[in-house]
N, C-alpha and C positions, 0 to 999 in steps of 0.2 A: 355739490352743484345741483340745482334744480333742473330737471328736464321734463318736458311734456312732449310726448310724441304721438301725433295723430296717425291713424291708419284707416283703411277701408273705403277710401274715396275712389272715384273713377267715373266712367261713362255709363249712364243708364237711360233707358227710354222713358218718355213721359208715362206716368202711371206706375212706374216701377218703384222698387225699394232699395235702400242701402242702409247699412249700419256702420256708423263711424265709431271708432274706439280711440281713446286717449289714455295712454299709459303714463303714469307719473312716477318720478323717482327723486330722491333728495329732499323730500318734505314729508311732514306728517299728514298724509293725505286726508285722514278722517277729520282734520280740523278745518279744512278748506271748503268754502263754497266753490262749486265747479260750474262753469258755463261754457256754452258753445256760442261763438260769434261767427258771422260770415261777412265777406266783402265781395260784392259783385263788381265786374269791370266798370270803372267810371263812377262808382258809388262809394259812400262812406261805409265803414264797418258798422254792422248792426248786431244787437244782441238777439240771439235766437231762443235760447233756453237756459235756465239756471236751476240747479238742484242744491239744496242746503247740505250741510256737512253730514247729516245722518241719512239723507235720502227721503226724509219724511215730507218735504215740501218742494214743489216744483213750480216754475213759472215759464210761460211761453209768449213769444211774440204773437200778435193776432194773425200774422200771415202764415204761421205754421201750426197754430193750435188745432188739435184733433187730427193732425197728420204726422207730427213728430213726437217722439217720446224720449226724454232724457232719463237716464238711470245711472247708478253707480254701484261698484263692488268695492267696499272699503278694504276688504281682506286682500284684494288683488291690486288695489290702487289704480283702478280703471274707471273711467266715465264713458258712457255710451250715448250715442244719439241714433235712435232708430227713426229712419225717414221713410215714410210710406206715401203713396199717391203723389209722387214727385212731379213737379211742374218745371217747365223750362226756366221760369223765373227763380227757381231755387238754385240755378247755376251760380257758383261762387267758390271762393276759397274759404274753407271752414277752419276756424281756429279754436283751440281748446284754451280755456283760461282758468287759473286757480286764484282765488282771492280770499284773503283773511285780513280783516281790518284794512290798513292802508297798503298792504303788500299785494302785488299782482304779478303773476307769472303767465307767460304765453308760450304756446307751441308755435312751430314754424308754419303751420297751416297745411291743408290738403285740399286738392281741387276736386270738386264735384261738378260734373257736367251732365245736364239733363237735356237730351236731344235725340231726335229720331234719325 
């Protein structure tokens, strides 16, 4: 059974930092592209960042470019999202996604709140 479990969310002040982690089990992690998505209240889920299976290539939404960094540790089956210079508009539930060809797996999500 595939499981993706997010951790590291919480409340942070504007300008602060958080690091999200997503631990994967039940799949061959190194074969999957990994992504972080987020969904703010009343809005559609949006793609935040993607990293390829080896970690050599990354892509970011324009709204988080130069502030967020996605990385992975294939030996530990973990993907990270380092979030710096956080803004109130980054407040959302963040979801971990694993994708290989037509197969997608999702975590349950974790709340990040940016507020003073």
